C-alpha positions in Angstrom: -28.5 -13.5 -20.0 -25.6 -15.3 -18.3 -23.4 -14.6 -21.3 -24.0 -10.9 -21.0 -23.4 -10.8 -17.2 -20.2 -12.9 -17.7 -19.0 -10.6 -20.4 -19.7 -7.5 -18.3 -17.9 -8.9 -15.3 -14.9 -9.9 -17.4 -14.7 -6.4 -18.9 -14.9 -4.9 -15.5 -12.1 -7.0 -14.2 -9.9 -6.3 -17.2 -10.2 -2.5 -16.6 -9.8 -2.7 -12.8 -6.0 -2.5 -12.6 -5.8 0.8 -14.4 -8.5 2.2 -12.0 -6.3 1.4 -9.0 -3.0 2.6 -10.5 -1.0 5.0 -8.4 -0.4 8.3 -10.2 2.9 10.2 -9.8 2.8 13.4 -7.8 5.4 16.3 -7.8 8.6 14.7 -6.4 8.0 11.3 -7.8 10.7 9.9 -10.1 8.2 9.4 -12.9 6.2 12.7 -12.4 7.2 14.2 -15.8 7.4 10.8 -17.5 10.1 8.1 -17.4 13.6 9.3 -16.5 16.1 9.7 -19.4 18.7 7.5 -17.9 17.9 3.8 -18.1 18.7 1.5 -15.2 20.9 -0.9 -17.2 22.8 -2.6 -14.4 19.8 -3.2 -12.1 18.1 -6.6 -12.5 14.6 -6.7 -14.0 12.1 -6.9 -11.2 14.3 -5.3 -8.6 13.0 -2.4 -6.5 14.0 1.3 -6.3 13.0 3.5 -3.5 12.4 7.3 -3.5 11.8 9.5 -0.4 10.7 13.1 -0.9 8.7 16.0 0.6 5.7 17.6 -1.0 3.2 20.0 0.6 4.7 19.5 4.1 4.3 15.7 3.9 7.1 13.2 3.6 6.5 10.3 1.1 8.2 7.0 0.6 7.7 5.4 -2.9 8.6 2.0 -4.2 9.2 1.3 -7.9 9.8 -2.0 -9.8 12.1 -2.1 -12.8 10.1 -3.5 -15.8 11.5 -5.6 -18.6 11.8 -2.6 -20.9 13.9 -0.8 -18.1 11.1 1.6 -17.3 10.0 2.2 -13.7 6.5 1.2 -12.4 5.2 2.9 -9.3 3.8 0.2 -7.1 3.5 1.8 -3.6 3.4 5.2 -1.9 3.3 5.8 1.8 3.0 9.0 3.7 5.5 9.0 6.5 4.2 10.8 9.6 6.2 11.6 12.7 4.6 11.5 16.2 4.1 14.9 17.8 6.8 15.7 20.4 
């Protein structure tokens, strides 16, 4: 019984990162797939930022350059402005 529970827990933990992945939205750099131009001069692991508007909201995204030079979306924040 312990073996079955351990196996089930391990399978759950392996699949968890994909469940929490941030999906691109219109305006994201990777919305229609990876960009054609590769970031050849930027060091692997460096960050790239993207600010855009969608649906009346302003977004700030953070990407990390992967070893294959693709971009991985790691963070998205909605920027809200205080009412004047």
